[in-house]
N, C-alpha and C positions, 0 to 999 in steps of 0.2 A: 504494500500500500504506500503510495507516495505521500509526502508531507502535506500537500494541499488537501488530499483526500482525508487524511487523518484529522486535520483541523476542521474540515467541512463537516465531518461526522460529529465531532464534539459540539460545534456550533448548532447543528440541526437538532441534536438531542436535547440541548439545554434551552434552546430558543423559546419553546412554548411556555415553560414555567417561568423563565426569566421575564419575558414580555408581560405575562399575566401579573407577576408580582410588581413590576415597574408601573404598569397601568393602574393597578390598585393604589400604588403610592402616589404617583404624579397626576392621576386622573386625566391623562391626555395620551392618546395612542401615538401621535406623531412624536412627542417627546420620548415616549418609551422606545419606539423604534429607532430614533436617532441615537439615543443613549446606548442602546444595545449594539448598534452598528459601530459606535466609537469603541466600545469595549472589545468587540471582535477584532477591530483594526489593531488595537494595542496588544491583544493576545497574539496576533500574527507576528508581531515584533518580538514579543517576550518568550512565548512558549517554545518555538523551535530552538532557541538559544539556551533557555534555562530548564526546559522540560515541562511536562504537564504538572500543574499544581496538584496538591493533595486533594483539593475539592474544586474542580474546574467551575462548577455552578456558583459556588460562593465567590470565587475570584471574579467571574464575569459580572455577577450581580452587584458586588461591591463597586467595581469600576463603573458599571452602568449607573448606579445611584449617584456616584460622584459626578459623572458626566451630566446626568439629568439636572443636578443642582446647578452646575455651571450654565446649562442652557437656560434655566429659569432666571439666573442672575442676569444673563445677557438680555433676556426678555424684559426683566424688571427695569433695567436701565432705559429701555426704549419706551416703556409704558408709563414711567413716572413712579415716584415714591409711594403714592397712595395705593396704587394697584400692586406694587411690589410686595407689600406686607401680605396681601392675600396670596400672591403667587409663591412666595418663598417659604411657606409653611405647610407643605403637603404632608409632612410626617405626622402632624397632629391628627389630620383627618384620616390618615392611613391607620393610625392606632385606634381611633374611635370606631372605625367602620370595619373592624375585623368581622367577618360575615356573621350576621345574626338573623339571616332570612332563609336559611336552609341550604345555601350553596357552600359546601365545605371544601371546595377546590378552586384555586385561583384560575386555572385554565378553563374550567367549566364556566366559571363566572364571566370570564372574558368572552367566551363564545356567545353567551346570552347577550352581553353588552354589544357585541358586533352585529348581532342580528336585530338591528334597530328598525322599528316600523317606518322611520323616515326614508328608508331605502327600499328599493324593489327587492324581490326574493333573490334574484340572481346576484344583485349587487351586495346584498347581505352576505351571501355565501362566499362571493369572491373576496370581499374585505376580510372575512373571517379566515379564509384559507391563506391569504397573503400574510396576515398578521400572526395568526396562531401557529400555523404549520410551517411557515417560511417558504411555501411553494413559490416558485418564480411566476412572473406574469405569463410567461410562455406555457408553463405547466398548467396553470389555472385555465388559460385559454383552451388548452388541449382537453381539459376535463369538461369544459362547456361547449366544445366543438366550435370555437370562434378564434379568429386570428389574434395574435399577440397584441397588435396595435389596438384592436377593438376592446380587448380586455383591459389594456392599460388605460384607455379612455374611460371605461366603466369605473374602474377603481378610483381614478382621479376625480371623476364626477361624484362618486359616493363620498369621498373625503370632503369635497366642497359642500355637498349637501349637509353633511354633519356640521361642518364649520359654520355655514350660513345660518343654520337653525339654532346655533349655539346650544347644541344638545349635550346635556351633562351625561357622562358615561357612568351612570349609577347602576348598581345591581338591581335588576327589575324585580318587582314584587311577584308573589305567587301567581296572580292572575296573568300578569304580563309574561311571566316565564311560560305559562301554559300556551299563550298565544304565539310565542316564539319557538316552541318546542319542535315543530315540524322543520323549521329552517336549521336549527341546531342538529337535528337528526340527519338532514341532507348534508350538512357540513362534515359530520362524522363519516357518513357514507363515502363522500368524495375523498376524505382523508385516508380512509382505509383502502379505497381503490388505488390511490396514488402509491400507498405503501405496498400493495399487493402486486401491482403491475405499473412500475414507474413510467411517467410520461417521457422522461429524458434521462440521460446520464449513464454512468458506468455501472450502477447498481440497479438490477431489475426489481429486486424485492427489498423494500426499506422497512425492515422489521420494527424499528422504533415507532414509525407512523402507525403500523398495524396495531402494535401493542398499546399505543396511546389512545387510538380510536376505541379499542376494546375496553380499556380502563375507564375512559370517559362515558362510554355507553353503559357500563355497569353502574357508575355513579348516577347517571340519568334515570336508570331503572329503579334505583333506590328512592329517587325523588318522585317518580311517576310509576309506581309498581303495577298499575292496572291498565297501562297503555299497551294494547296488543301489538301495535306496529313497532314499538320500542323492543318488545320481546322478540319480534321477528327480525329486527335489525341486529340485535346481539346474536341471535341464532345464526343468521347469515354470516356474520364475522367469524364465529367460532367454527362453523362448517368449513369455511374457506381456509382459515388460519391453521386448522388441524393438519393441513397437507404441506405446510411450508418446508419441512425438512426433506420432503420427497420431490420438491419441484425442480431442484437443480442437482447435477452430478457433482462428484468431488472436484471435477475440473471446472465447475461453474456453468456447465451447459444446461439449457432448459430441457426439462423432461415433460412431454405431454402427459395429461392426466391418465390416459389409458395405459401408459408405460410406467407409471410410478410404482414404487415399492410400497405396498399398503402396510407393511409392518412398521414403516416409519411414520405413519399417520398417528396423530394424537387422539386415541379413542376415548379418552376421558372428555376431551373437548367435544368430540362428536356426540357422546352420550348427553352431555349438558345441552348441546344445541338441539338435539331431538326433544328433550324434555321441555325446553323453552318454546319450541315451535308447537308442540302439542298443546301446551298451556295457552299459547296465543290463539290457536285455531279454535279452541273451545269457547272463546269469546264471541265467535260468529261474526267478526268484522274483518274479513280478509283485506289486506292491502298490498301494496307493491313489495315492501320488504318481506312480508310473510310469504308471498309467492316466490320471491327470489330465494328465500331460505328453503322452501320446499323443493325448488329445482336443485339447489346445492345438496340437499338431503338425498335426492335420487342419485347424485354422482358419488356419494360416499357410502351408499348402502352396502351392507355386508354381503356382497356377492361378487363373482368375477366381473371385471369391467366390461367384458364382451356381452354380458347379459343386462346391461343398463337398460332401464325401461324408457326408451326414447319416445315411445308413444305418449307416456305420461308427461315427459318433459316437454314435448311439443304442445300438449294440451295446456300445460302450465304457462308456456310462453304466449300462447294465444290469449289466455286470461290476463296475463301481464300487459300485453299490448292493448287490450281493451281498456285497462285502467290507465296506462301510461303510453300512449301511441307515439313513441320516439323512434328515430332512425336506428339508434343503437339497439333497442329492443327488437326491432324488426330484423336487424342483422343476426342477433342471437337466435331469434325464432327460425331464421333461415338455416342456421347450422343444425338445428333439430330436425327441420324438414329434410335436410340432406340425409339424415339417418333413417327417416321413415319413408321418404318418397324418392330419394336419390338426389345426386348433385345437380342434375339438370334443372329440376324443379326449384332447388335452392338458388341457383344462378338467376333464374327468371324472377325470383322474388327480389334479388339484390339489384338488378339492373336499374329500377327506378330510384335507387338510393345513391346512384353514382355522384350526383351533384352535392347532395347533403353531406355525404361522407367522403368527399374527395380528399380531405386532409386528415382523415382518420386511418391510421396505418393498419389497424386491425381489420378494417373493411377489405383492404387489398390483400392482407395475409389470408383472410378467409376465402376470398375469391381464388387466390393461388392454390389453396388446398383443394377446392372444389374442381378447378380445372385439371389439377393433377389426378384426381380420382377419375375424371373423364379421359385421361391420357392425352389431353390437349396441352402438351408440354410447352409449346411456344407461348400460349396464353398464360399458363401458370408462371413461367419465367417473367413475363411482362408484369403480372400482378405482384409477384414477390419483389421485383425491382422497384415498382412504385412504392411498396412498403419501405424498402431500404432508403428511399429518398426523403422519408418523413421523419428522420432523426430517431430511429429506434434505440433502445438501450443497447449496451455492448453485447449482452447475452442474446438479445433478439437479432442483432446484426450478424452474429456468428451463426445463429440458427438459419437465418434467411440466406446467407451466402452459401452455406452447406447445401440447402435445398436447391438453389440455383445451379450450383456445380453438379449435383447429382442429375438434375433434369437436363442440363446441357449434354451430359454424357449419353442421354437417351435419344437425343435428336438425330 
């Protein structure tokens, strides 16, 4: 692992909790972000030379707090002495407002704060992902299937909306938390997805993001124990995460689900996920996350992978598309159709999605696999090449290049 990679992992792991603590102290997201960025820059200068401190989180948080105070002092000089008294005493408010409203975690509190009703649903999620998970604008754009420039404009607009409204970033009360719950759940869903299959970079699986999404989802379920969709969301996470050890080889190569060593799966997590899903379904209010968890359940069922019930999976995808008619769900539905009706039917389903998913590399990868099944090797190579052009992770790049090489030998 190179030095920049080592430092980037440290910063990514620490960022959510540090930013949450800084926001609670300074009550200003921009100050929190700027202060944390300053501390990371200082770490880049100090850590490679002096080594990793005993407590990297405490080191970065201390430097960030000092940087935040410096920012406030500079602001106070511009705003005048009357306002400076109010600005330079965030510590008192920080101490007085240690959570007394049911949120016992700084990161979870920050998620609810980011999901402010002054913003649109997508802008809420985008701001939360940028601030809390540290995902780049490009990565967030990929999660929402929009261009980087468009997402950057959305996040900038969201910040301006908050600033113009002079919105205080207070911990919302119980009623407001309930109103914001669906957006927080969406943010956790997108966070887990980024951890499970990274949008960019050298690492395909970002375990800290997956673990953090699961941790926060458990905390949410403690707060809202009767919400069936929340049970479904945690169930989905656990079904997926149970397979992480089997997803890559010792050499770091991606292993398709059907080729994974099932003895490496975490069956305790699978059993917990099954229990959560059954409990959720007993409520009789099925939703998107519950259906996705049911699909994941079919994939980890205790039977040989070649006997996967694709008819049931296809039925579930049809139900999911009825609730949430998005191009990505249509793509996943098509992969199930390929198993039940053949690759030609699936390709016909995917053709109308060409424009919507032109910048979604998994669309091109799926097409490549379908053309490969039809032994149309030229079309398969073209699709895999299109996927390569969309900045896949290092592991995906290796997988796609291997596929292309094998197919070229068949021409």
